[in-house]
N, CA, C and O atoms as CSV, one atom per row, in Angstrom:
chain,resi,resn,atom,element,x,y,z
A,1,MET,N,N,89.867,64.706,-3.378
A,1,MET,CA,C,88.709,65.382,-2.826
A,1,MET,C,C,89.004,66.843,-2.507
A,1,MET,O,O,88.147,67.709,-2.683
A,2,CYS,N,N,90.204,67.108,-2.044
A,2,CYS,CA,C,90.549,68.494,-1.704
A,2,CYS,C,C,90.580,69.390,-2.925
A,2,CYS,O,O,90.277,70.578,-2.820
A,3,LEU,N,N,90.936,68.857,-4.072
A,3,LEU,CA,C,91.013,69.695,-5.263
A,3,LEU,C,C,89.663,70.294,-5.628
A,3,LEU,O,O,89.610,71.361,-6.241
A,4,THR,N,N,88.577,69.633,-5.267
A,4,THR,CA,C,87.258,70.199,-5.550
A,4,THR,C,C,87.029,71.468,-4.726
A,4,THR,O,O,86.314,72.369,-5.163
A,5,LYS,N,N,87.625,71.542,-3.550
A,5,LYS,CA,C,87.497,72.749,-2.726
A,5,LYS,C,C,88.194,73.945,-3.368
A,5,LYS,O,O,87.819,75.094,-3.132
A,6,PHE,N,N,89.213,73.661,-4.182
A,6,PHE,CA,C,89.933,74.727,-4.860
A,6,PHE,C,C,89.176,75.238,-6.085
A,6,PHE,O,O,89.505,76.289,-6.635
A,7,LYS,N,N,88.168,74.489,-6.503
A,7,LYS,CA,C,87.353,74.833,-7.674
A,7,LYS,C,C,88.171,74.872,-8.956
A,7,LYS,O,O,87.893,75.662,-9.859
A,8,TYR,N,N,89.184,74.010,-9.028
A,8,TYR,CA,C,89.947,73.868,-10.264
A,8,TYR,C,C,89.096,73.086,-11.256
A,8,TYR,O,O,88.315,72.219,-10.864
A,9,ASN,N,N,89.245,73.387,-12.515
A,9,ASN,CA,C,88.549,72.666,-13.569
A,9,ASN,C,C,89.424,71.468,-13.967
A,9,ASN,O,O,90.084,71.485,-15.005
A,10,VAL,N,N,89.414,70.442,-13.129
A,10,VAL,CA,C,90.262,69.268,-13.347
A,10,VAL,C,C,89.478,67.991,-13.105
A,10,VAL,O,O,88.460,67.978,-12.413
A,11,GLU,N,N,89.976,66.938,-13.686
A,11,GLU,CA,C,89.499,65.600,-13.368
A,11,GLU,C,C,90.655,64.875,-12.710
A,11,GLU,O,O,91.812,65.085,-13.075
A,12,THR,N,N,90.353,64.028,-11.747
A,12,THR,CA,C,91.411,63.350,-11.009
A,12,THR,C,C,91.194,61.851,-10.975
A,12,THR,O,O,90.065,61.363,-11.026
A,13,ILE,N,N,92.300,61.135,-10.888
A,13,ILE,CA,C,92.283,59.708,-10.601
A,13,ILE,C,C,93.396,59.452,-9.601
A,13,ILE,O,O,94.309,60.266,-9.465
A,14,ALA,N,N,93.328,58.340,-8.910
A,14,ALA,CA,C,94.360,58.001,-7.947
A,14,ALA,C,C,94.704,56.523,-8.058
A,14,ALA,O,O,93.816,55.671,-8.077
A,15,PRO,N,N,96.004,56.221,-8.133
A,15,PRO,CA,C,96.389,54.808,-8.103
A,15,PRO,C,C,96.128,54.233,-6.715
A,15,PRO,O,O,95.901,54.974,-5.759
A,16,ASP,N,N,96.163,52.911,-6.614
A,16,ASP,CA,C,95.937,52.267,-5.316
A,16,ASP,C,C,96.928,52.747,-4.268
A,16,ASP,O,O,96.582,52.894,-3.096
A,17,SER,N,N,98.148,52.989,-4.690
A,17,SER,CA,C,99.164,53.549,-3.799
A,17,SER,C,C,100.219,54.217,-4.665
A,17,SER,O,O,100.230,54.060,-5.886
A,18,GLU,N,N,101.096,54.956,-4.026
A,18,GLU,CA,C,102.170,55.604,-4.776
A,18,GLU,C,C,103.180,54.593,-5.285
A,18,GLU,O,O,103.978,54.904,-6.168
A,19,ASN,N,N,103.154,53.400,-4.744
A,19,ASN,CA,C,104.075,52.351,-5.171
A,19,ASN,C,C,103.511,51.524,-6.320
A,19,ASN,O,O,104.173,50.604,-6.801
A,20,THR,N,N,102.297,51.841,-6.765
A,20,THR,CA,C,101.650,51.129,-7.860
A,20,THR,C,C,101.556,52.061,-9.059
A,20,THR,O,O,100.930,53.119,-8.988
A,21,MET,N,N,102.178,51.661,-10.155
A,21,MET,CA,C,102.099,52.463,-11.375
A,21,MET,C,C,100.774,52.176,-12.078
A,21,MET,O,O,100.343,51.026,-12.165
A,22,ILE,N,N,100.143,53.219,-12.572
A,22,ILE,CA,C,98.950,53.048,-13.389
A,22,ILE,C,C,99.402,52.364,-14.683
A,22,ILE,O,O,100.437,52.715,-15.248
A,23,LYS,N,N,98.638,51.410,-15.135
A,23,LYS,CA,C,98.996,50.599,-16.300
A,23,LYS,C,C,99.154,51.473,-17.551
A,23,LYS,O,O,98.436,52.457,-17.725
A,24,PRO,N,N,100.107,51.099,-18.421
A,24,PRO,CA,C,100.369,51.900,-19.621
A,24,PRO,C,C,99.138,52.138,-20.499
A,24,PRO,O,O,98.982,53.234,-21.038
A,25,HIS,N,N,98.274,51.158,-20.653
A,25,HIS,CA,C,97.106,51.360,-21.513
A,25,HIS,C,C,96.140,52.399,-20.921
A,25,HIS,O,O,95.442,53.091,-21.663
A,26,ILE,N,N,96.104,52.504,-19.612
A,26,ILE,CA,C,95.272,53.536,-18.967
A,26,ILE,C,C,95.893,54.917,-19.200
A,26,ILE,O,O,95.187,55.875,-19.516
A,27,ILE,N,N,97.197,55.011,-19.044
A,27,ILE,CA,C,97.891,56.280,-19.285
A,27,ILE,C,C,97.688,56.706,-20.735
A,27,ILE,O,O,97.425,57.879,-21.002
A,28,GLU,N,N,97.807,55.774,-21.669
A,28,GLU,CA,C,97.602,56.087,-23.086
A,28,GLU,C,C,96.194,56.610,-23.343
A,28,GLU,O,O,96.006,57.583,-24.073
A,29,MET,N,N,95.205,55.953,-22.733
A,29,MET,CA,C,93.816,56.391,-22.875
A,29,MET,C,C,93.651,57.810,-22.317
A,29,MET,O,O,92.969,58.637,-22.923
A,30,LEU,N,N,94.261,58.091,-21.184
A,30,LEU,CA,C,94.178,59.427,-20.587
A,30,LEU,C,C,94.866,60.464,-21.457
A,30,LEU,O,O,94.359,61.572,-21.623
A,31,LYS,N,N,96.015,60.113,-22.010
A,31,LYS,CA,C,96.733,61.045,-22.886
A,31,LYS,C,C,95.933,61.348,-24.155
A,31,LYS,O,O,96.011,62.453,-24.692
A,32,ASN,N,N,95.169,60.372,-24.628
A,32,ASN,CA,C,94.316,60.603,-25.797
A,32,ASN,C,C,93.099,61.454,-25.451
A,32,ASN,O,O,92.555,62.145,-26.311
A,33,ARG,N,N,92.680,61.404,-24.207
A,33,ARG,CA,C,91.479,62.119,-23.772
A,33,ARG,C,C,91.763,63.556,-23.325
A,33,ARG,O,O,90.944,64.452,-23.531
A,34,PHE,N,N,92.928,63.766,-22.715
A,34,PHE,CA,C,93.254,65.078,-22.151
A,34,PHE,C,C,94.488,65.671,-22.811
A,34,PHE,O,O,95.416,64.951,-23.181
A,35,ASP,N,N,94.490,66.988,-22.955
A,35,ASP,CA,C,95.637,67.680,-23.544
A,35,ASP,C,C,96.843,67.679,-22.619
A,35,ASP,O,O,97.984,67.566,-23.065
A,36,LYS,N,N,96.575,67.804,-21.331
A,36,LYS,CA,C,97.662,67.911,-20.351
A,36,LYS,C,C,97.329,67.069,-19.132
A,36,LYS,O,O,96.197,67.057,-18.648
A,37,ILE,N,N,98.342,66.367,-18.649
A,37,ILE,CA,C,98.211,65.537,-17.458
A,37,ILE,C,C,99.404,65.839,-16.561
A,37,ILE,O,O,100.534,65.945,-17.039
A,38,ILE,N,N,99.158,65.978,-15.273
A,38,ILE,CA,C,100.256,66.108,-14.313
A,38,ILE,C,C,99.962,65.193,-13.129
A,38,ILE,O,O,98.816,64.811,-12.894
A,39,THR,N,N,101.006,64.850,-12.393
A,39,THR,CA,C,100.815,64.091,-11.165
A,39,THR,C,C,100.976,65.029,-9.971
A,39,THR,O,O,101.709,66.017,-10.019
A,40,LEU,N,N,100.273,64.687,-8.913
A,40,LEU,CA,C,100.341,65.425,-7.653
A,40,LEU,C,C,100.332,64.380,-6.540
A,40,LEU,O,O,99.280,63.979,-6.043
A,41,PHE,N,N,101.517,63.960,-6.170
A,41,PHE,CA,C,101.649,62.952,-5.126
A,41,PHE,C,C,102.012,63.600,-3.792
A,41,PHE,O,O,102.203,64.813,-3.708
A,42,ASP,N,N,102.104,62.780,-2.765
A,42,ASP,CA,C,102.435,63.270,-1.427
A,42,ASP,C,C,103.838,63.866,-1.375
A,42,ASP,O,O,104.713,63.539,-2.177
A,43,TYR,N,N,104.013,64.747,-0.404
A,43,TYR,CA,C,105.310,65.359,-0.143
A,43,TYR,C,C,106.060,64.491,0.867
A,43,TYR,O,O,106.238,64.855,2.030
A,44,ASP,N,N,106.488,63.338,0.378
A,44,ASP,CA,C,107.318,62.436,1.167
A,44,ASP,C,C,108.185,61.658,0.185
A,44,ASP,O,O,108.059,61.822,-1.029
A,45,GLU,N,N,109.051,60.825,0.705
A,45,GLU,CA,C,109.992,60.103,-0.152
A,45,GLU,C,C,109.275,59.274,-1.218
A,45,GLU,O,O,109.658,59.304,-2.387
A,46,ALA,N,N,108.247,58.542,-0.824
A,46,ALA,CA,C,107.509,57.697,-1.772
A,46,ALA,C,C,106.813,58.541,-2.843
A,46,ALA,O,O,106.825,58.180,-4.020
A,47,GLY,N,N,106.216,59.645,-2.448
A,47,GLY,CA,C,105.514,60.503,-3.393
A,47,GLY,C,C,106.448,61.155,-4.395
A,47,GLY,O,O,106.148,61.212,-5.587
A,48,ILE,N,N,107.561,61.639,-3.919
A,48,ILE,CA,C,108.536,62.280,-4.808
A,48,ILE,C,C,109.128,61.247,-5.767
A,48,ILE,O,O,109.301,61.520,-6.955
A,49,LYS,N,N,109.432,60.075,-5.249
A,49,LYS,CA,C,109.968,58.991,-6.089
A,49,LYS,C,C,108.954,58.600,-7.171
A,49,LYS,O,O,109.326,58.417,-8.330
A,50,SER,N,N,107.692,58.474,-6.801
A,50,SER,CA,C,106.657,58.105,-7.764
A,50,SER,C,C,106.455,59.184,-8.818
A,50,SER,O,O,106.315,58.880,-10.002
A,51,ALA,N,N,106.439,60.433,-8.396
A,51,ALA,CA,C,106.265,61.534,-9.348
A,51,ALA,C,C,107.383,61.516,-10.390
A,51,ALA,O,O,107.131,61.686,-11.583
A,52,LYS,N,N,108.595,61.314,-9.940
A,52,LYS,CA,C,109.737,61.274,-10.857
A,52,LYS,C,C,109.656,60.048,-11.772
A,52,LYS,O,O,110.054,60.117,-12.935
A,53,LYS,N,N,109.148,58.942,-11.259
A,53,LYS,CA,C,109.005,57.725,-12.074
A,53,LYS,C,C,107.957,57.926,-13.177
A,53,LYS,O,O,108.178,57.512,-14.316
A,54,TYR,N,N,106.819,58.557,-12.852
A,54,TYR,CA,C,105.805,58.840,-13.870
A,54,TYR,C,C,106.358,59.772,-14.944
A,54,TYR,O,O,106.032,59.634,-16.124
A,55,GLU,N,N,107.188,60.712,-14.533
A,55,GLU,CA,C,107.797,61.610,-15.510
A,55,GLU,C,C,108.769,60.833,-16.404
A,55,GLU,O,O,108.781,61.011,-17.622
A,56,GLU,N,N,109.569,59.984,-15.794
A,56,GLU,CA,C,110.554,59.202,-16.540
A,56,GLU,C,C,109.894,58.191,-17.482
A,56,GLU,O,O,110.271,58.090,-18.650
A,57,VAL,N,N,108.919,57.451,-16.977
A,57,VAL,CA,C,108.302,56.366,-17.748
A,57,VAL,C,C,107.275,56.882,-18.752
A,57,VAL,O,O,107.244,56.436,-19.899
A,58,TYR,N,N,106.431,57.826,-18.317
A,58,TYR,CA,C,105.309,58.270,-19.148
A,58,TYR,C,C,105.436,59.698,-19.680
A,58,TYR,O,O,104.598,60.138,-20.468
A,59,GLY,N,N,106.474,60.425,-19.259
A,59,GLY,CA,C,106.624,61.801,-19.702
A,59,GLY,C,C,105.592,62.740,-19.108
A,59,GLY,O,O,105.243,63.751,-19.717
A,60,ILE,N,N,105.101,62.408,-17.917
A,60,ILE,CA,C,104.083,63.232,-17.255
A,60,ILE,C,C,104.763,64.118,-16.208
A,60,ILE,O,O,105.362,63.606,-15.262
A,61,PRO,N,N,104.677,65.437,-16.368
A,61,PRO,CA,C,105.267,66.323,-15.368
A,61,PRO,C,C,104.514,66.236,-14.031
A,61,PRO,O,O,103.394,65.730,-13.961
A,62,TYR,N,N,105.149,66.734,-12.999
A,62,TYR,CA,C,104.549,66.626,-11.671
A,62,TYR,C,C,104.626,67.943,-10.906
A,62,TYR,O,O,105.422,68.829,-11.216
A,63,ALA,N,N,103.770,68.032,-9.902
A,63,ALA,CA,C,103.806,69.121,-8.930
A,63,ALA,C,C,103.847,68.467,-7.548
A,63,ALA,O,O,103.118,67.512,-7.280
A,64,ILE,N,N,104.685,68.978,-6.700
A,64,ILE,CA,C,104.775,68.505,-5.315
A,64,ILE,C,C,104.565,69.722,-4.422
A,64,ILE,O,O,105.327,70.686,-4.494
A,65,LEU,N,N,103.540,69.681,-3.588
A,65,LEU,CA,C,103.253,70.788,-2.670
A,65,LEU,C,C,104.070,70.601,-1.396
A,65,LEU,O,O,103.771,69.710,-0.601
A,66,PRO,N,N,105.099,71.429,-1.187
A,66,PRO,CA,C,106.000,71.220,-0.048
A,66,PRO,C,C,105.513,71.867,1.250
A,66,PRO,O,O,106.173,72.740,1.813
A,67,LEU,N,N,104.360,71.424,1.704
A,67,LEU,CA,C,103.855,71.902,2.992
A,67,LEU,C,C,103.780,70.733,3.962
A,67,LEU,O,O,104.730,70.479,4.702
A,68,GLU,N,N,102.683,70.034,3.963
A,68,GLU,CA,C,102.513,68.860,4.817
A,68,GLU,C,C,102.637,67.607,3.938
A,68,GLU,O,O,102.907,67.710,2.741
A,69,LYS,N,N,102.440,66.434,4.533
A,69,LYS,CA,C,102.607,65.179,3.800
A,69,LYS,C,C,101.711,65.084,2.573
A,69,LYS,O,O,102.169,64.667,1.510
A,70,ASP,N,N,100.460,65.459,2.700
A,70,ASP,CA,C,99.562,65.386,1.548
A,70,ASP,C,C,98.696,66.641,1.484
A,70,ASP,O,O,98.728,67.490,2.374
A,71,LEU,N,N,97.927,66.730,0.413
A,71,LEU,CA,C,97.128,67.934,0.181
A,71,LEU,C,C,96.097,68.164,1.282
A,71,LEU,O,O,95.903,69.295,1.726
A,72,SER,N,N,95.443,67.104,1.718
A,72,SER,CA,C,94.414,67.292,2.751
A,72,SER,C,C,95.025,67.754,4.074
A,72,SER,O,O,94.440,68.591,4.762
A,73,ASP,N,N,96.183,67.223,4.436
A,73,ASP,CA,C,96.860,67.700,5.650
A,73,ASP,C,C,97.293,69.150,5.486
A,73,ASP,O,O,97.207,69.937,6.428
A,74,SER,N,N,97.756,69.502,4.299
A,74,SER,CA,C,98.176,70.879,4.032
A,74,SER,C,C,97.007,71.844,4.190
A,74,SER,O,O,97.155,72.916,4.777
A,75,VAL,N,N,95.840,71.460,3.662
A,75,VAL,CA,C,94.645,72.303,3.797
A,75,VAL,C,C,94.246,72.407,5.260
A,75,VAL,O,O,93.906,73.489,5.740
A,76,LYS,N,N,94.285,71.298,5.962
A,76,LYS,CA,C,93.897,71.277,7.379
A,76,LYS,C,C,94.806,72.176,8.217
A,76,LYS,O,O,94.328,72.907,9.084
A,77,VAL,N,N,96.112,72.124,7.960
A,77,VAL,CA,C,97.071,72.877,8.767
A,77,VAL,C,C,97.195,74.332,8.315
A,77,VAL,O,O,97.277,75.236,9.147
A,78,HIS,N,N,97.207,74.559,6.996
A,78,HIS,CA,C,97.526,75.889,6.468
A,78,HIS,C,C,96.340,76.633,5.853
A,78,HIS,O,O,96.417,77.837,5.609
A,79,GLY,N,N,95.246,75.916,5.606
A,79,GLY,CA,C,94.069,76.547,5.001
A,79,GLY,C,C,94.108,76.527,3.483
A,79,GLY,O,O,95.161,76.391,2.860
A,80,ILE,N,N,92.936,76.665,2.922
A,80,ILE,CA,C,92.798,76.598,1.464
A,80,ILE,C,C,93.549,77.741,0.786
A,80,ILE,O,O,94.215,77.522,-0.226
A,81,LYS,N,N,93.452,78.940,1.319
A,81,LYS,CA,C,94.073,80.103,0.674
A,81,LYS,C,C,95.580,79.934,0.530
A,81,LYS,O,O,96.120,80.136,-0.558
A,82,LYS,N,N,96.266,79.567,1.610
A,82,LYS,CA,C,97.722,79.417,1.550
A,82,LYS,C,C,98.104,78.265,0.631
A,82,LYS,O,O,99.055,78.378,-0.143
A,83,CYS,N,N,97.375,77.163,0.709
A,83,CYS,CA,C,97.662,76.022,-0.168
A,83,CYS,C,C,97.487,76.411,-1.624
A,83,CYS,O,O,98.309,76.060,-2.470
A,84,ASN,N,N,96.431,77.127,-1.914
A,84,ASN,CA,C,96.184,77.579,-3.282
A,84,ASN,C,C,97.302,78.497,-3.762
A,84,ASN,O,O,97.771,78.372,-4.893
A,85,GLU,N,N,97.729,79.419,-2.903
A,85,GLU,CA,C,98.813,80.338,-3.263
A,85,GLU,C,C,100.103,79.590,-3.587
A,85,GLU,O,O,100.857,80.005,-4.467
A,86,LYS,N,N,100.357,78.494,-2.885
A,86,LYS,CA,C,101.567,77.692,-3.118
A,86,LYS,C,C,101.395,76.733,-4.294
A,86,LYS,O,O,102.337,76.487,-5.047
A,87,LEU,N,N,100.185,76.196,-4.445
A,87,LEU,CA,C,99.948,75.153,-5.434
A,87,LEU,C,C,99.823,75.696,-6.860
A,87,LEU,O,O,100.328,75.078,-7.797
A,88,VAL,N,N,99.168,76.824,-7.036
A,88,VAL,CA,C,98.937,77.367,-8.386
A,88,VAL,C,C,100.246,77.542,-9.160
A,88,VAL,O,O,100.322,77.093,-10.303
A,89,PRO,N,N,101.280,78.171,-8.593
A,89,PRO,CA,C,102.526,78.305,-9.362
A,89,PRO,C,C,103.167,76.952,-9.698
A,89,PRO,O,O,103.766,76.795,-10.762
A,90,LEU,N,N,103.040,75.991,-8.799
A,90,LEU,CA,C,103.597,74.664,-9.056
A,90,LEU,C,C,102.863,73.971,-10.204
A,90,LEU,O,O,103.481,73.340,-11.062
A,91,LEU,N,N,101.549,74.097,-10.205
A,91,LEU,CA,C,100.761,73.511,-11.287
A,91,LEU,C,C,101.059,74.210,-12.611
A,91,LEU,O,O,101.194,73.555,-13.645
A,92,ARG,N,N,101.159,75.522,-12.581
A,92,ARG,CA,C,101.480,76.271,-13.814
A,92,ARG,C,C,102.840,75.864,-14.363
A,92,ARG,O,O,103.013,75.700,-15.570
A,93,GLU,N,N,103.796,75.704,-13.467
A,93,GLU,CA,C,105.149,75.296,-13.891
A,93,GLU,C,C,105.093,73.909,-14.555
A,93,GLU,O,O,105.686,73.699,-15.613
A,94,ALA,N,N,104.378,72.972,-13.927
A,94,ALA,CA,C,104.251,71.634,-14.500
A,94,ALA,C,C,103.541,71.690,-15.852
A,94,ALA,O,O,103.964,71.032,-16.802
A,95,LEU,N,N,102.481,72.461,-15.941
A,95,LEU,CA,C,101.730,72.568,-17.189
A,95,LEU,C,C,102.532,73.266,-18.281
A,95,LEU,O,O,102.329,73.003,-19.467
A,96,SER,N,N,103.438,74.151,-17.889
A,96,SER,CA,C,104.250,74.882,-18.877
A,96,SER,C,C,105.227,73.959,-19.599
A,96,SER,O,O,105.783,74.339,-20.630
A,97,LEU,N,N,105.440,72.777,-19.084
A,97,LEU,CA,C,106.336,71.832,-19.735
A,97,LEU,C,C,105.723,71.240,-21.000
A,97,LEU,O,O,106.414,70.617,-21.807
A,98,TYR,N,N,104.422,71.443,-21.162
A,98,TYR,CA,C,103.752,71.041,-22.404
A,98,TYR,C,C,103.943,72.157,-23.425
A,98,TYR,O,O,103.728,73.329,-23.113
A,99,LYS,N,N,104.331,71.814,-24.600
A,99,LYS,CA,C,104.568,72.807,-25.656
A,99,LYS,C,C,103.313,73.023,-26.454
A,99,LYS,O,O,103.306,73.823,-27.390
């Protein structure tokens, strides 16, 4: 929901939890539909572990915003402008991994 406040031209989905991997057939369908996919999980042990697992299993790069636990908390504490300033380079770096 917070990403809509940033006005990024993105579509988002969320697994039931960071401990639940999205099924391979769903990932395949998404890869066929979109040119680039990245994960953006929470800035905690579970989120970082999940992001690395998606990269390892599905080859999906990730961005981790190192402010608060999640994006909505980061916006609440630091504001949209600061979060955007921190998030844009992270997203660009993740997207640059696509050739």
